TORDO-272294 format. One record per residue (C-alpha): residue number from 1; residue in one letter; y, z, x. Coordinates in steps of 0.001 Angstrom, whole numbers, plus 524288, in hexadecimal, padded with zeros to 5 digits. Layout:
N
  num  residu      Y      Z      X
  NUM       a      Y      Z      X
...
END
This chain:
172
  num  residu      Y      Z      X
    1       m  7A5CB  82E83  85668
    2       q  7AB0C  82641  84B4A
    3       v  7B948  8220A  84BA7
    4       e  7C071  820B4  83EC0
    5       v  7C8E5  814BD  83CF9
    6       s  7D60C  815D0  8365E
    7       g  7D8E0  80CE3  82B1C
    8       s  7E12A  80B0B  81F2D
    9       a  7DDD8  8116A  81227
   10       v  7E300  80F77  80460
   11       i  7E312  81C4B  7FCE0
   12       s  7E636  81CB2  7EE53
   13       l  7E9D2  82920  7E72C
   14       l  7EC6D  82CE8  7D92F
   15       v  7F6B0  837A3  7D883
   16       d  7FE48  83EF3  7CE41
   17       n  80B74  8385C  7CCFC
   18       e  8138B  84461  7D025
   19       s  81EC1  847D8  7D8FF
   20       g  81A87  84A4D  7E70D
   21       a  80CEB  8443C  7E5E5
   22       l  80FFC  8390D  7EF2F
   23       a  816C8  84256  7F8A3
   24       r  80A79  84AB1  7F991
   25       i  8021C  83EB9  7FC56
   26       v  80B4D  8399A  806D6
   27       e  80C80  84740  80CAB
   28       l  7FDB6  847F9  80E00
   29       f  7FDC9  83B77  8160C
   30       s  80974  83EE6  81E8E
   31       g  80515  84CE8  820AE
   32       r  7F84C  8482D  8267A
   33       g  7FE1F  83D1D  82E6D
   34       y  7F897  83208  82631
   35       n  800A9  825D0  8245C
   36       i  802B2  81F31  81738
   37       q  8039E  8107C  8191B
   38       s  805BF  80D61  80AC7
   39       l  8088E  815A8  7FEC5
   40       t  809F0  81183  7F09A
   41       v  80B6B  81A42  7E4BB
   42       a  80CF2  81724  7D64E
   43       p  80979  81D12  7C918
   44       v  7FCD5  81762  7C3B5
   45       d  7FA61  81DB4  7B68F
   46       e  80142  81ABE  7A9C2
   47       y  80894  827AC  7A9A8
   48       g  80CEC  827AA  7B7DC
   49       q  805AE  8344C  7BADA
   50       t  7FCAF  82EBA  7C555
   51       s  80094  826A5  7D127
   52       r  7F84D  81EBF  7DA5F
   53       v  7FB3B  8200D  7E8D3
   54       n  7F625  815D9  7F265
   55       i  7F6B5  819A4  800B1
   56       v  7F2F9  81157  80C68
   57       t  7F094  81997  8187F
   58       t  7E932  81881  8253E
   59       g  7DFC7  82175  82C1B
   60       t  7D1AD  823D4  82F83
   61       q  7C7A7  824BE  82497
   62       s  7C708  83377  8262F
   63       s  7D5E6  8350E  825DA
   64       i  7D6A4  82C96  81990
   65       r  7CC06  83501  8133E
   66       q  7D3B7  8411D  81718
   67       v  7E036  83B99  81101
   68       k  7D8C3  8385A  80482
   69       t  7D334  8462A  803BA
   70       q  7E0A2  84C2A  805DB
   71       l  7E6D6  84341  7FBA0
   72       e  7DC7D  84770  7F1B0
   73       r  7E10C  8558E  7F36B
   74       l  7EF3C  852C8  7EFD8
   75       v  7F307  85810  7E27F
   76       p  7F911  84BD1  7DC6D
   77       v  7EDB4  84309  7E0F8
   78       s  7E2D7  8405E  7D721
   79       r  7DB5C  8358A  7DE30
   80       v  7DA8E  83039  7EC1A
   81       v  7D2EB  82409  7EFDA
   82       n  7D20A  81D97  7FD35
   83       l  7D0EE  80FA7  7F839
   84       t  7CDBF  80AA7  805D7
   85       a  7C182  8131C  8065B
   86       e  7BD4B  811D6  7F822
   87       g  7BB44  80349  7F6F9
   88       p  7C269  7F6DE  7F38B
   89       y  7D085  7F7E9  7EF47
   90       v  7DC58  7EF45  7ED5D
   91       a  7E8D4  7F247  7F4DB
   92       r  7F57F  7EABE  7F38B
   93       e  8036A  7EC39  7F810
   94       m  8100F  7E562  7F469
   95       a  81B28  7E1E8  7FD8F
   96       l  828BC  7DC51  7FC4A
   97       v  82C2B  7D497  80886
   98       k  839F5  7CFAC  80B44
   99       v  83B9E  7C3E7  81423
  100       v  84906  7BECB  81830
  101       s  84874  7B12B  81E14
  102       s  84C8C  7A2FD  81CFE
  103       g  8476A  795C5  820F4
  104       e  83974  79476  825DD
  105       p  8369D  7A330  82623
  106       r  83A65  7A3E7  817B8
  107       t  8313D  798BF  8145B
  108       e  82650  79EE6  81C64
  109       a  82851  7AC00  81586
  110       l  8269D  7A532  80865
  111       r  81A28  79E67  80D0F
  112       i  81444  7AB1A  811EB
  113       a  81827  7B217  8056B
  114       q  81149  7A7B2  7FD76
  115       a  804F2  7A8E3  805C1
  116       f  804F4  7B7B3  803AB
  117       r  8081F  7B63E  7F52C
  118       a  814AB  7BDDA  7F70F
  119       r  81EC9  7BC07  7EC76
  120       a  82D49  7BA4C  7EF32
  121       v  833B3  7C465  7E64B
  122       d  8416E  7C277  7EBBD
  123       t  8470B  7B655  7F217
  124       t  8545D  7B3A0  7F7EF
  125       a  85937  7A8AC  800BF
  126       s  855B9  7B0D4  80CAF
  127       s  84B1F  7BA63  8085A
  128       f  83EA6  7BCD4  800D0
  129       v  8384E  7C911  7FBB0
  130       f  829B9  7C6CB  7FA89
  131       e  8209A  7CF11  7F24B
  132       l  812B7  7CFD8  7F762
  133       t  806FA  7D75B  7F25D
  134       g  7F9FE  7D8EF  7F947
  135       s  7F294  7E07E  8036D
  136       t  7FA09  7E7CC  80DE1
  137       d  7F4E7  7DE24  81806
  138       k  7FA16  7D29D  81017
  139       l  8078A  7D8C6  80F18
  140       d  80792  7DC2A  81D95
  141       s  80436  7CE06  82106
  142       f  80EC8  7C87D  81833
  143       i  81904  7D19C  81DDC
  144       e  8154D  7CE1B  82BD7
  145       l  8166D  7BF8A  828B9
  146       m  823EB  7C1B9  822B4
  147       r  82961  7C930  82E84
  148       p  82CFA  7BD29  836A0
  149       l  83204  7B632  82A6D
  150       g  83CD7  7BFED  82761
  151       l  8366A  7CC10  821BA
  152       v  840ED  7D66C  81FC7
  153       e  83B39  7E058  8164F
  154       v  82E4D  7E4E8  81072
  155       s  82B56  7EE46  80553
  156       r  81D1E  7F1C9  80258
  157       t  816FD  7F953  7F730
  158       g  80B78  7FF70  7FE36
  159       v  7FD4B  7FDB1  7FA58
  160       a  7F8A8  7FE8A  7EC4D
  161       s  7E9E5  7FF9E  7EB6F
  162       i  7DF13  800A2  7E173
  163       c  7D024  80088  7E168
  164       r  7C95E  7F399  7DEEF
  165       g  7C036  7F207  7D35C
  166       p  7BE58  7FBFC  7C87D
  167       q  7BFD1  807DD  7D17C
  168       t  7CC3F  80FE6  7CF7E
  169       i  7D29F  81AC9  7D72B
  170       q  7CE60  8244C  7CC71
  171       n  7BFE8  820E0  7CE74
  172       f  7BF0F  82583  7DC8E
END
């Protein structure tokens, strides 16, 4: 007997940019008990008629395949690609991280931000808002290091992803 291991998957979709399209996608996940860890949506064509949806979810390989098959059946969906299964891809996320501190913790927060290549986009005498872009793991690490230094608020975009090399979502 072979046991399937659960893991994370990045699924990209091309959908018609119409009212209710995102609701149908989210309903498919919630109706089957699947969790969405990250969700990003934005128009991607010059006329705003097509949107790209990037979803990070977890599950076994067979449950991820099942989700992909069910997504392909939805009316507004024209393409579904499990980037995790199809080959190399680039995935990035952006976060705004607010730290309120003074003295040594403030100095340490600046040092860590520099090491992570985070940019201070707002500075006051008692706070910083750092902007950081990178992998989810990089953002998670930065946030954890900021917690003891006065972290008070975080806002994240969710994962944006794309195939590496000449391959596109339309070619799958």
